[in-house]
C-alpha positions in Angstrom: 5.8 1.9 -55.3 9.5 1.3 -54.7 12.9 3.0 -55.2 16.5 1.9 -55.2 19.3 3.3 -53.2 22.8 2.2 -52.1 23.1 0.3 -48.9 25.1 2.9 -47.0 24.4 5.0 -43.9 24.9 8.2 -46.0 22.3 7.2 -48.6 19.7 6.0 -46.0 20.2 9.1 -43.8 19.4 11.4 -46.8 15.9 10.0 -47.0 13.4 12.2 -45.3 9.8 13.4 -45.7 10.9 16.5 -47.6 12.6 14.7 -50.5 10.3 11.6 -50.5 7.0 11.5 -52.4 4.2 9.5 -50.9 2.1 9.7 -54.0 1.3 6.2 -55.5 1.2 5.3 -59.2 -2.6 5.6 -59.1 -2.4 9.2 -57.9 -3.4 8.3 -54.3 -1.4 8.9 -51.1 0.3 5.9 -49.5 1.5 5.5 -46.0 5.0 4.1 -46.8 7.5 3.9 -49.7 9.6 0.8 -50.3 13.4 1.2 -50.9 15.5 -1.6 -52.2 19.3 -1.7 -52.1 21.5 -1.8 -55.2 24.2 -4.5 -55.6 22.8 -6.6 -52.7 22.5 -9.9 -54.7 25.2 -12.3 -53.7 25.9 -10.5 -50.5 25.0 -11.2 -46.8 22.1 -8.6 -47.1 20.5 -10.3 -50.0 16.7 -10.0 -49.6 16.9 -7.0 -47.3 14.8 -3.9 -48.1 13.4 -0.8 -46.2 10.1 0.9 -45.8 10.1 4.6 -45.2 6.9 5.6 -43.3 5.1 8.9 -43.2 5.9 9.0 -39.5 9.6 9.1 -40.4 10.4 5.6 -39.3 12.7 3.4 -41.5 11.8 -0.2 -40.9 14.0 -3.0 -42.2 12.7 -6.3 -43.6 14.0 -9.5 -45.1 12.3 -11.4 -47.8 13.3 -15.1 -48.0 12.1 -18.4 -49.6 11.7 -21.6 -47.6 10.1 -24.8 -49.1 9.2 -22.8 -52.2 7.2 -20.4 -50.2 7.9 -16.6 -49.9 8.3 -15.4 -46.3 9.0 -12.1 -44.7 10.9 -11.4 -41.5 10.8 -8.0 -39.7 14.2 -6.7 -38.7 14.7 -3.6 -36.4 14.1 0.0 -37.4 17.1 1.8 -38.8 18.8 4.1 -36.3 22.2 5.3 -35.4 22.7 2.1 -33.3 21.1 -0.2 -35.8 23.0 1.1 -38.8 24.3 -0.7 -41.9 27.1 -2.4 -40.0 24.7 -3.7 -37.4 22.3 -4.9 -40.1 25.1 -6.8 -41.8 26.1 -8.4 -38.4 22.5 -9.3 -37.8 22.1 -10.9 -41.2 25.4 -12.8 -40.8 24.0 -14.2 -37.4 20.7 -15.3 -39.1 22.5 -17.0 -41.9 24.8 -18.8 -39.5 21.7 -20.2 -37.7 19.2 -20.8 -40.5 21.1 -20.6 -43.8 22.5 -23.3 -46.1 26.3 -23.3 -46.0 28.2 -21.7 -48.9 25.0 -20.5 -50.5 22.5 -17.6 -49.9 19.6 -19.9 -49.6 17.8 -20.8 -46.3 17.5 -24.2 -44.7 15.1 -23.2 -41.9 12.2 -20.8 -41.4 13.8 -17.7 -39.8 10.6 -16.4 -38.1 9.7 -19.8 -36.6 13.3 -20.3 -35.4 13.5 -16.9 -33.7 10.1 -17.4 -32.0 11.3 -20.8 -30.8 14.4 -19.1 -29.3 12.2 -16.5 -27.5 10.0 -19.3 -26.1 13.0 -21.2 -24.9 14.5 -18.0 -23.3 11.1 -17.4 -21.6 11.0 -21.0 -20.3 14.5 -20.6 -19.0 13.5 -17.4 -17.2 10.5 -19.1 -15.6 12.8 -21.9 -14.5 15.2 -19.5 -12.9 12.3 -17.7 -11.2 11.1 -20.9 -9.7 14.5 -21.4 -8.1 14.0 -18.4 -5.8 14.2 -19.3 -2.1 11.9 -18.0 0.6 14.7 -15.6 1.6 15.1 -14.3 -1.9 11.4 -13.5 -1.9 11.6 -11.8 1.5 14.4 -9.5 0.2 12.5 -8.6 -2.9 9.3 -7.9 -0.9 11.2 -5.4 1.3 12.9 -3.8 -1.7 9.5 -3.4 -3.4 8.3 -1.4 -0.4 6.3 -4.1 1.5 3.3 -4.0 -0.9 -0.2 -5.1 0.0 -1.6 -8.3 -1.4 -4.5 -7.0 -3.4 -3.3 -3.5 -4.0 0.4 -3.8 -5.0 0.6 -0.1 -5.8 0.4 0.8 -2.1 2.3 -0.5 1.0 1.1 -2.0 4.2 0.7 0.4 7.1 3.5 0.7 9.6 1.9 -1.5 12.2 1.5 -4.4 9.7 5.1 -4.0 8.4 6.4 -3.9 12.0 4.5 -7.1 13.1 5.4 -9.0 9.9 9.1 -8.0 10.2 9.4 -9.6 13.6 8.7 -13.0 12.1 10.3 -12.5 8.7 13.6 -11.0 9.6 13.3 -10.0 13.3 14.7 -11.3 16.5 18.0 -9.8 15.2 19.9 -6.5 15.1 18.8 -5.9 11.5 15.3 -4.7 12.6 16.9 -2.1 14.8 18.6 -0.5 11.8 15.4 0.9 10.4 12.4 2.8 11.5 8.9 2.7 10.0 6.9 5.8 9.4 3.9 6.6 7.2 3.3 8.8 4.2 0.3 11.0 3.6 -1.8 8.1 2.5 -0.9 6.0 5.6 1.5 3.7 3.6 4.3 2.4 5.6 7.7 3.8 4.8 11.0 2.2 6.0 13.9 4.6 6.7 17.4 3.3 7.6 19.0 4.5 10.8 22.6 5.9 11.0 23.7 4.1 14.2 22.8 1.9 17.1 24.3 2.7 20.5 27.0 4.9 18.9 28.0 2.2 16.5 28.0 3.9 13.1 26.5 2.3 10.0 26.4 3.5 6.4 23.4 1.8 4.9 22.3 3.6 1.7 20.2 0.8 0.1 18.7 -2.6 0.7 21.7 -4.1 -1.0 23.9 -2.7 1.7 21.5 -3.9 4.3 21.4 -7.5 3.2 25.2 -7.6 2.8 25.7 -6.2 6.3 23.2 -8.6 7.9 23.1 -11.8 6.0 21.0 -14.9 7.0 22.4 -16.6 10.1 21.2 -20.0 8.7 20.4 -21.8 12.0 19.6 -25.5 11.7 16.4 -25.4 13.7 13.0 -23.6 13.8 11.9 -22.4 17.2 10.6 -19.2 18.8 13.1 -16.4 18.6 14.4 -17.4 15.1 12.9 -15.6 12.1 12.2 -17.2 8.7 15.2 -15.5 7.3 17.5 -17.2 9.8 15.9 -20.6 9.8 16.0 -23.6 7.5 12.5 -22.5 6.3 14.1 -19.5 4.6 16.5 -21.7 2.6 13.8 -23.7 0.8 12.5 -22.9 -2.7 9.4 -20.8 -2.5 7.8 -23.0 -5.2 8.3 -26.1 -2.9 6.6 -24.7 0.1 3.4 -26.5 1.2 1.0 -26.1 4.1 3.1 -28.7 6.1 6.1 -26.5 6.0 4.2 -23.5 7.3 2.6 -25.6 10.0 6.0 -26.9 11.1 7.3 -23.4 11.3 4.4 -22.2 13.4 4.2 -25.4 15.6 6.7 -24.3 18.3 4.6 -21.2 19.0 1.8 -21.7 21.5 0.0 -18.4 21.3 -2.9 -18.5 18.8 -2.7 -14.8 18.3 1.0 -15.0 17.4 0.4 -17.9 15.1 -2.2 -15.7 13.3 0.3 -12.9 12.8 2.9 -15.5 11.6 0.5 -16.9 9.0 -0.3 -13.4 7.8 3.4 -12.5 7.5 4.1 -15.5 5.3 1.0 -14.8 3.3 2.4 -11.4 2.3 5.5 -12.9 0.8 3.9 -16.0 -0.8 1.3 -13.9 -2.6 3.9 -11.3 -3.5 5.8 -14.2 -5.2 2.6 -15.2 -7.0 1.9 -11.6 -8.1 5.4 -11.3 -9.5 5.2 -14.6 -11.5 7.8 -16.4 -9.5 6.1 -19.7 -9.7 6.3 -20.1 -13.5 3.4 -21.3 -15.6 1.7 -23.4 -12.9 1.0 -21.7 -9.5 1.0 -24.2 -6.7 -1.8 -24.3 -4.1 -1.7 -21.5 -1.5 -0.1 -23.2 1.5 -1.9 -20.8 3.9 -5.4 -21.6 2.5 -5.9 -24.8 4.4 -4.4 -23.5 7.7 -7.2 -22.5 10.1 -6.3 -20.8 13.3 -9.2 -20.6 15.7 -9.6 -17.6 17.9 -9.0 -18.4 21.6 -12.2 -19.5 23.5 -11.2 -17.4 26.5 -9.1 -14.3 26.6 -8.6 -11.6 29.1 -9.4 -9.0 26.4 -12.5 -10.8 25.0 -14.7 -9.3 27.7 -14.2 -5.8 26.2 -15.7 -6.8 22.8 -19.2 -6.1 24.0 -18.7 -4.4 27.4 -19.7 -0.8 27.8 -19.1 2.0 30.3 -21.7 2.9 32.9 -22.8 6.5 33.2 -20.8 6.8 36.4 -17.6 5.6 34.7 -18.2 8.0 31.8 -18.5 10.8 34.3 -15.3 9.9 36.1 -13.3 9.5 32.8 -14.5 12.9 31.5 -13.6 14.8 34.6 -10.4 12.8 35.0 -9.4 14.2 31.6 -10.3 17.7 32.7 -8.1 17.4 35.8 -5.1 16.1 33.8 -5.5 18.4 30.8 -2.4 20.5 31.6 -0.2 17.5 32.3 -1.2 15.7 29.1 -1.7 18.3 26.4 -3.7 17.2 23.3 -4.2 13.7 24.9 -7.1 14.3 27.2 -9.1 15.7 24.3 -8.5 12.5 22.3 -10.2 10.4 25.0 -13.1 12.9 25.2 -13.6 13.0 21.4 -13.4 9.2 21.4 -16.2 9.3 24.0 -18.5 11.6 22.1 -18.1 10.4 18.5 -17.6 6.7 18.9 -14.9 6.3 16.3 -11.8 4.3 16.7 -8.9 5.9 18.6 -6.5 4.9 15.7 -8.7 6.8 13.3 -9.0 9.9 15.3 -5.2 10.1 15.8 -4.7 10.4 12.0 -7.1 13.3 11.5 -5.9 16.8 10.4 -7.4 20.2 10.8 -8.2 20.2 7.1 -10.6 17.3 7.8 -12.7 19.6 10.0 -15.4 21.3 7.9 -17.2 24.1 9.9 -20.7 25.1 9.0 -23.6 25.9 11.3 -26.9 24.1 10.6 -30.2 24.7 12.3 -33.3 22.6 12.3 -36.1 21.5 14.6 -36.0 18.3 16.5 -38.7 16.0 15.0 -40.2 15.0 18.4 -39.3 17.6 21.0 -39.6 20.5 18.4 -36.7 22.2 20.0 -34.2 24.1 17.8 -31.1 22.0 17.1 -27.7 23.5 16.1 -24.8 21.5 14.7 -21.5 23.1 13.7 -20.3 21.1 10.7 -18.7 17.7 10.2 -15.4 16.0 10.6 -14.6 14.1 7.4 -12.6 10.9 7.7 -10.6 10.1 4.5 -10.8 6.5 3.3 -7.0 5.9 3.7 -7.3 6.9 7.4 -10.2 4.5 8.2 -9.7 0.9 9.1 -12.4 -0.2 6.6 -10.8 1.9 3.8 -14.1 3.7 3.3 -14.7 7.4 3.8 -16.7 8.4 6.9 -17.9 11.5 8.7 -19.5 12.6 11.9 -21.5 15.6 13.0 -19.8 18.4 15.1 -22.2 18.6 18.0 -21.9 21.1 20.9 -19.7 18.8 23.0 -17.5 17.9 20.0 -17.2 21.6 19.2 -16.1 22.3 22.8 -13.4 19.7 22.4 -12.2 21.1 19.1 -12.2 24.6 20.6 -10.1 23.2 23.5 -7.6 21.7 21.1 -7.3 25.0 19.2 -6.7 26.8 22.5 -4.1 24.3 23.5 -2.3 25.0 20.2 -2.1 28.7 21.2 -0.5 27.8 24.5 2.0 25.4 22.9 3.2 27.6 20.0 5.2 24.8 18.3 1.9 23.0 17.6 0.7 25.8 15.4 3.0 24.5 12.7 1.7 21.0 12.8 -1.5 20.2 10.9 -2.3 17.1 13.0 -5.3 17.6 15.3 -3.4 15.6 17.9 0.3 16.6 17.6 3.0 14.7 19.5 4.5 16.6 22.5 7.7 14.7 21.6 8.3 16.4 18.3 12.1 16.9 17.9 13.2 20.6 17.9 9.6 21.6 18.5 10.8 25.0 19.8 12.3 25.8 16.4 9.1 25.1 14.4 8.0 28.1 12.5 6.2 29.3 9.3 8.0 27.7 6.4 9.4 25.0 8.7 6.2 23.0 9.4 6.4 19.4 10.5 3.5 17.4 9.2 5.2 14.1 9.0 4.0 11.0 10.7 6.7 11.5 13.4 4.9 14.7 14.5 1.6 12.8 15.2 0.5 11.5 18.6 0.6 7.7 18.6 -1.2 6.7 21.8 -2.4 7.8 25.2 -1.5 4.8 27.3 0.2 6.8 30.1 -2.8 9.1 30.4 -5.3 6.2 30.4 -3.4 4.5 33.2 -3.3 7.8 35.1 -7.1 8.2 34.8 -7.9 4.7 35.9 -5.6 5.0 38.9 -7.0 8.5 39.8 -10.6 7.4 39.5 -10.3 3.9 40.8 -11.5 2.3 37.5 -11.0 -1.4 36.9 -11.7 -3.8 34.1 -12.2 -1.1 31.5 -10.5 -0.5 28.1 -10.6 2.4 25.6 -12.3 0.2 23.0 -15.4 0.3 25.2 -16.0 3.9 24.1 -17.1 2.6 20.7 -19.4 -0.1 22.2 -20.9 2.5 24.6 -21.6 5.0 21.8 -23.0 2.3 19.5 -25.4 1.0 22.2 -26.6 4.6 23.0 -27.4 5.1 19.3 -29.2 1.7 19.0 -31.3 2.5 22.1 -32.3 5.9 20.8 -35.9 5.9 19.6 -35.1 8.2 16.6 -32.9 5.5 15.1 -35.7 3.7 13.3 -33.4 2.2 10.6 -30.0 0.7 10.3 -29.2 3.5 7.9 -29.6 6.1 10.7 -27.4 4.0 13.0 -24.7 3.7 10.4 -24.7 7.4 9.9 -24.1 8.2 13.6 -21.8 5.3 14.6 -19.7 5.2 11.5 -19.7 1.4 11.2 -21.9 -1.5 10.3 -22.6 -4.9 11.7 -23.7 -6.7 8.5 -22.7 -6.8 4.9 -25.9 -5.0 4.0 -24.9 -2.2 6.3 -21.4 -2.2 4.8 -22.9 -1.7 1.2 -25.1 1.2 2.4 -22.1 2.7 4.3 -20.5 3.6 1.0 -22.9 6.4 0.1 -23.8 8.0 3.4 -25.3 11.5 3.8 -26.0 13.3 7.0 -29.6 14.3 7.3 -31.6 16.3 9.8 -32.8 13.1 11.5 -29.2 11.9 12.0 -28.3 15.4 13.3 -31.1 15.0 15.8 -29.9 11.6 17.0 -26.3 12.9 17.4 -27.7 15.9 19.4 -29.7 13.6 21.6 -26.7 11.5 22.4 -24.7 14.7 23.0 -27.4 15.9 25.5 -27.1 12.5 27.2 -23.4 13.1 27.8 -24.2 16.6 29.1 -26.3 15.0 31.9 -23.4 12.7 32.8 -20.9 15.5 32.9 -23.0 17.5 35.3 -22.9 14.6 37.8 -19.5 15.7 39.1 -19.5 15.3 42.8 
């Protein structure tokens, strides 16, 4: 079914679904109607025709003959941009490339020729992509928001970005020109600063940033020179091998620092791989063969398995009580860390919305006493180090801590307008916080309690202790409890697993009466310790 019209914009524009019949000669509906153009023979548009579809689209095609075989080539859809003039220009270009001179016949297959051009253009793009230097990749990595390796839709957390930045672009003023915060999902977010020591800057984008602080291009690689300013950064990313990475790390003696350096380079190399910057053939991962052993001896290694004695727990608890007014919201963090055994970094990122109140009563399976728990604290997966959701029971002692935190909020009125369980006393303009002017950004969150921890140790004469021991202590108390008859019970109360089997089970945890009993037993154990105050 075909019709003939003039090859003019006016004639083509008049065609619409109202004045076009989609009824075929056999009386059946068709999806499209073919329109040919009058007086086209012997012109540049010879062979061009149009299909008008039920959808309203007007697709242009070219019928041509090559080697005595009929062929068809799809042009673009007709539009205000791809009008009659544009179609004529397009056809003139095709005849220049594939037509026989001074005739309207074809010397080459148009479709194969255009596909070859696309392949050549793609190969050229791949070749250009392979010419990116390490510094080019570093720039693009920052501009992309410092994405993770396996989940490019999210960013590294602020600590990872900060440690990587030191080796990628650090040891330079440029890292002082931005601050790193976190969004609601704990993704790191970089914000440019306005000034440094009263020197004004006007950085609105990464383009401004790189222009203001270009690579220094030192001729050596040594500690204190970042990749961006060293000869390493000038090399093509596709040429980098494990030898180059080793040479860059060689001057650094600390194994811990080398591990961070390797991780920083791994971010940008795999970013380049994920973005297709290596072309068709991806080279071997230069970091794969680099093994950095953990130090045999370390002053911090002793804390990996060490736990607090009951006397030390007693001193720490009462040290917190004695310093509560001097360190608001901070002493409760240490106490909560003591009673629930979760990581300090995890607890600092909890909000009041994560506290789910609800009284539960049941009978202890052995002592037969009535046990009361007061709800759960739910830990979202983006807050947890393992990136898996967790929860712990609100026992009597934990309830007392949460009540103490709520009372502290009433004393410090500015904290009422911050949803973090542990708000920062350093929140700017905290006296102006009010309803409708809440501050729930990462800046309003407490980051650490180092000063308090030092004060407690000095006050109570504690030596060779670290806060990470709270987790070890709690874990061992659970493992020693005679109610914890299975690894499942231990996982429920401690919130972490020691083996891969535990890790799989950890994904679908539920709090049962048995685990509530274990948690209550541990809580009672702390009660005895607290009463030891001399």
